[in-house]
N, C-alpha and C positions, 0 to 999 in steps of 0.2 A: 481543432476540436476533436474530442474523443468520439469514436464511432459507437454511439449508444445502441444502434441496431444490433450489432454483433454482441455487445455486452449484454443487452436485454435478452438475446437468445439464450445465453448461458444462465442468466438469472431465471428465466422461465423453465429451463430444463431442471435446474436445482429445485425450483418450487414444485414442479410436478413430482419429483422423487419424494420430497418432503411430505406432500399432501397424500401420498400413498400410505403413509404411516398414520394409523387411526389415533394414536395418542402418543405425544412426544414428552418424555420426561428426561431430566438430566440424569447422567450416570450416577450411581450411588457414591462414587468417590469424588464427585464434583464438589468442590469446596463452596459452601454457602455461608454468607455473612449476614449479620443482623444490623439493621439500620441504627438500632439503639446502642450498639457496641461503641464505647469510647475509642477503641482501637480499630474503628471501621476501615480506615485507610490501609493499615497494616494487613488486616484480614483480606481486603480486596487485592492487595499486592500479591499475597500468597495464592489467592484464588486465580488471578490472571496468569501467574507463572505456571500454576498447575494446569490451567486450561490450555496452555501452549502445547501440551503433549497430545491433546486431541486435534489441534490445528496441524501438528506435524504430519500426522497420517490422514487427517481429514475424517469427517463424520457426516455423511449426507443426511442422516436423520436429524441432526442438529443444524443443518444448513451450513456446515463448515467444509470448505474445500481443502485439499491437501496443500499445506502451506509451503513445504520445502521445494515444490516444483510449481509455484504459482505462475500461471500463464496469462498473459495479456494478449488477446487476439490482434488488437490494433490500437495504437496510441499515436496521435499526431501532436507535434510540438511546433509552434510557429512563433517567431520572435522578430519584431521589427523595431530596431533602435538605430541610432546613428552609427554605432560601431558593430552592430550585428543585425543581419537581415537574412534569416534562414527559415526554411520549412523542412521538417524531418518527419518522415513516416516510419514508425516502428511496427513490425509485423511479427506475430508468433513469438513474442518475447517471453522468455522463461527466467524467473528470478530464483536463485538458489541461496541456501544457507539462512533463510529466514527463521527456521526452527531453532536456531541457536540464540534467539532473542532473549534478553534479560530485562525484566521489569525492575527499574530502579526506584520509582516513586509513583504513588497513586494518591489522588485526593478526590473525594466525592462528596458533594453537597446534596443529600437526599431530599432536602426541602425544595431546592431550586433545580434539581436534576442536572447538575453541572459536574462533569467528570473530566479530570486531567490525568494524563498518564505520561510518564517519562521513561523511555526505554533506550536500549542500545543493542547492537548486534556485534559481538566480539569477533566473529569470523568475517572474513571478507565477503561482501555481498557481490554476487556475480550475475549480471544480466546478459543474456545472449539472444540472438534472433536475427531477423532480416531488417534492413533499413533502406531508405531512399532519401537522399539529402540534396538540397540545392540552395544556393545563396552565397552569402559571404560572412566570414567571421573575422572581426578586427581587420577589415579592409582586404583580407585574402579571400579569393573566390574558392568555393568548395562545391563539388558535385560528385555523385556516385550512387551506386546501389549494390548491395551485397550483404555480407554477414557482418555483424557487429558484436563486440564484447566490451562491457564496462565492468571493471573490477575496482571496488572502492571500499573504504572504511567508513561505516556509519557510526560515529562516536556518540551521537545523541539524536533521539527523535522525540519531539513533544507533540502530543495529540490532545486537543481539547474538544470535548463534545457537549453540546447542549441537547438534552433529551426532553421528551414530552410524553406524559402518560396518555394512553389511548385505550378506551374501553372497547373490547371486542370479544364476542362469544362468552359473555359473562365473566371475563377476566380482564386484567389491566396489563397491557403490553407497553413497551417503550419504543418510541419513534425517535430517530436521530434527526433533530431539527437543523442542526448545523455542526459541521466538523471542520476544524482547522488543523493543519499539520505544518510543522517546521522541523528541519533536520540540520544537523551539523556533520559535514564530511571532512575527514582528515586528508584523504588522498584519492585521486581517481586515475586509473590507467585505462586508456582508450585504444581500441584497435578496430579500424574500419577497413574491410577488404574491398577491392575493386573500385577504389576512388579514381576519378578522372578517366573513366572507361578502361580501367586496367593499367594505366600508366604507372609502372612500379616506382619510378623515381619521384614523380609528383605525389603519389600515394604515400610512400614512405616519409617524405618530407612533411606532408600534412599531418600524419600520425605523430611525428616528433613534435610538431608545432602544438597540436592539441594536448599532448602530454606535458609539454613544458609550460603551457599557459592555462592549465585547467582551472586555476583559481579565478582568473579574470573571466573566463568563459562561464563558470558556475555562477558568478555574481550576476551575470546577465540573464541566466536561465532559471535560477533557483525558484523564484516566486511562481513562475509559470509551471514548473514541474511539481512543486508542492501542491498547487491548486488541483492539478489533474490527478495526482495520486490520492488527494483527499477525497475526491469523488469516488474513486475505486474503493477505497477503504470504507467509506460511508456505506456503500452498497453491500459490501461483504458483511459488515457488522449488522446492518439492518436485516439481512437474511437470517441471521441467528436470532435477533430480537423478535422477529415476526412470529416465531414458533415456540418461544419459551416465555411464559408469563413472568411478570416482574416478581411475583411472590415466590417463584422458584429460584430467581436470581438473588433476591434479597429478602431475608426473613424480617419480620417486625421486631 
C-alpha cells in the first residue's frame, strides 16, 4: 500500500502555498479551448503540450510541482502469485525526463466529462532511490536493501479520466472521479545495489537475471504498478483542478 500519510503531508504543504494566493488565474499564454469547437480534441492536445512547459519547472500558484524531478517519498509494491511473492519498499524515489513527454492524442467528451489522453516519453525515463526487497521472483529468492536504478523506454501511456463538475465558491470546478492508467514499456534496465547483504557474486547474478527476464517480471507486476501510479497522478491533477475553475480551462 502507498503511504498516504507522507503523500498527504506534501499535498497539505502544496495546498497551504496555493491558499496564500488571493486569486489564481491561468497565465496569459495558457491555451484555452472552447467546448463548441469542432476541433476541440486538437485544441486540447496543443493546450496540454503547451502546459507541459509549466509542469517542467513547476508552478506552486497553479498547484503544479516540478515535473522533471518528480519525487515519491514512499511507494510499496506487494505481489503474491504462484511464480512471484515479493514485497518491495521504494523510498525517496526521483523520476527524471518526464518533461520530454509528447502528447499524441486527446479526446474529451464535455457532456459526460470523459477525458482520454495518449502520450509517450521519447527519452529514457530514469527512476532512482532507495529500496528494500524480500521474497522470491520466478522461484529464485531475493533480498536486499540499498540503492536502485530503473532505466526504461515508455513508448505509450494511456490515461482515462472521468470528471465530475462540483460547485464551489460561486464557480464550477472539476473533480477526478476515476482515473485509469495503462503503459507500454519497450525495455527496462535494472540495477539493485547491496543485494544479499552485499554478496557481490549473488547480487551481480540477480541483476543479470532481472535484466534478462524483465518482460516476464513486468507481466506479473504491471497491473499493480499501474494502479499505484494512477493514484499518484490523480492526486496531482486534482491539486491543479481544485484551484482553477472549469470556465478558465474550457470556454463555452
